[in-house]
C-alpha positions in Angstrom: 0.0 0.0 0.0 1.8 3.1 -1.3 0.2 6.5 -1.0 0.6 8.3 -4.3 2.6 11.4 -4.5 0.2 14.3 -4.8 1.6 17.5 -6.1 -1.7 19.2 -5.6 -1.6 18.5 -1.9 -1.0 21.3 0.5 2.8 22.0 0.9 4.4 20.1 3.7 6.0 21.8 6.7 9.1 19.6 6.1 12.2 21.6 5.0 13.4 21.5 1.4 16.8 22.2 -0.2 20.3 21.3 0.8 21.5 20.5 4.3 25.0 20.4 5.6 26.2 18.9 8.9 24.9 16.5 11.5 23.0 19.1 13.5 21.1 20.3 10.5 20.5 16.7 9.4 19.0 15.9 12.8 16.9 19.0 12.8 15.5 18.2 9.4 14.7 14.7 10.5 12.8 16.1 13.5 10.9 18.6 11.3 10.1 15.9 8.8 8.8 13.4 11.3 6.8 16.2 13.0 5.2 17.0 9.6 4.5 13.3 9.1 2.7 13.2 12.4 0.8 16.5 11.9 0.0 15.9 8.3 -0.9 12.2 8.6 1.7 10.8 6.3 0.6 7.2 5.9 3.9 5.6 4.8 7.5 6.1 5.8 10.7 4.3 4.7 13.8 4.8 6.8 16.9 3.4 5.2 20.5 3.5 6.4 23.5 1.3 6.7 23.3 1.2 10.5 21.4 4.4 11.7 24.3 5.3 14.0 24.0 9.0 13.0 20.3 9.2 13.2 18.8 10.7 16.5 16.5 7.7 17.0 17.2 7.5 20.8 16.1 11.2 21.2 13.1 11.5 23.5 11.6 14.2 21.2 11.9 12.0 18.1 10.3 9.1 19.9 7.4 11.3 21.0 6.9 12.5 17.5 7.0 8.9 16.2 4.4 8.0 18.9 2.2 10.8 17.6 2.7 9.6 14.0 1.9 5.9 14.9 -1.1 6.8 17.1 -2.6 8.6 14.1 -3.3 5.2 12.6 -6.1 4.9 15.1 -7.9 7.9 13.8 -6.5 8.8 10.4 -6.2 5.4 8.8 -3.5 2.8 8.4 0.2 3.8 8.9 3.2 1.8 7.8 6.9 2.2 8.3 9.6 0.2 6.6 12.9 0.2 8.4 15.8 -1.0 6.2 19.4 -1.5 7.4 22.4 -3.6 6.8 23.1 -3.6 10.5 20.4 -3.4 13.2 22.9 -4.0 16.0 23.6 -0.3 16.3 20.0 0.3 17.0 19.9 -2.4 19.7 23.0 -1.2 21.4 22.8 2.6 21.0 19.0 3.3 21.0 17.2 1.1 23.6 14.3 3.5 23.7 13.8 3.1 20.0 13.9 -0.7 20.4 11.1 -0.3 23.0 9.2 1.9 20.6 9.7 -0.6 17.9 8.2 -3.3 20.1 5.2 -1.3 21.0 4.4 -0.4 17.4 5.5 -3.6 15.7 2.2 -4.0 13.9 3.1 -0.8 11.9 6.7 -1.7 11.1 8.2 -3.9 8.4 11.9 -4.2 9.4 14.1 -5.4 6.5 17.7 -6.6 6.8 19.6 -5.4 3.7 22.0 -7.9 2.1 25.0 -5.6 1.7 28.7 -6.3 2.2 29.3 -2.8 3.5 26.9 -0.6 5.4 28.4 2.4 3.5 26.9 1.0 0.3 23.3 1.4 1.6 21.5 4.7 0.8 20.7 7.0 3.7 17.1 8.1 3.0 13.9 9.1 4.8 11.1 8.6 2.2 7.4 9.5 2.1 5.2 10.1 -0.8 5.1 13.8 0.0 8.7 14.5 1.0 12.1 12.7 0.8 15.5 13.3 2.4 18.7 11.8 1.0 22.1 12.0 2.7 24.5 12.1 -0.2 27.6 12.3 2.0 27.0 10.3 5.2 30.4 11.1 6.8 29.6 14.9 6.7 25.8 14.5 6.9 25.3 16.4 3.7 22.4 15.9 1.4 19.1 17.2 -0.1 15.5 17.1 0.8 12.6 17.7 -1.6 8.9 17.6 -1.9 8.9 17.3 -5.7 6.8 14.4 -6.8 9.5 13.2 -9.3 12.2 13.0 -6.6 9.9 11.2 -4.2 8.7 8.8 -6.9 12.2 8.0 -8.0 13.3 7.2 -4.5 10.2 5.1 -3.9 11.1 3.0 -7.0 14.8 2.7 -5.9 13.8 1.7 -2.4 11.1 -0.7 -3.7 13.8 -2.4 -5.8 16.0 -2.8 -2.7 13.0 -4.2 -0.6 12.1 -6.7 -3.3 15.6 -7.9 -4.3 18.1 -7.1 -1.5 16.3 -7.5 1.8 14.8 -10.1 4.1 12.9 -9.8 7.3 15.1 -8.6 10.1 15.2 -6.8 13.5 12.5 -8.9 15.3 10.6 -7.1 18.1 11.3 -10.0 20.4 14.0 -12.7 20.5 12.7 -16.1 21.5 15.0 -18.5 23.1 14.8 -21.8 25.0 
């Protein structure tokens, strides 16, 4: 279920243009996720080699994600695909996010990317209305756009990754004997 990009929709509050540096990258992620919650974005894809530079342990981010996820109760179905070559960083560095993932597991499709190197994985936050791409992960430089073509192209690229280079991963619970 992919929501179509709608150029006629009201402009999003998410920032557009070029960003430079980790602080700006984190701020733009916050603003984008806040827009997703406020504007009822139905689908998100978060993709990164290991998410170590993403502020996923931040209390504010988790509150915003709670608001986005809770919107599924009143505003229709929500879905988030989380793609990574290495989920261990999330487990070790972001225990609050792991708890959030467990609570909202019914909205998440976590996909383990088959990649030899985490650096080969694109660093992207996608929605049908807005997309952010980190072009240079070391310096946290990239671009964000609400242009339908940019969003559609990234959806197609990420869809190809999902269909050909991933398998289920990052289970919400680990069963053992």
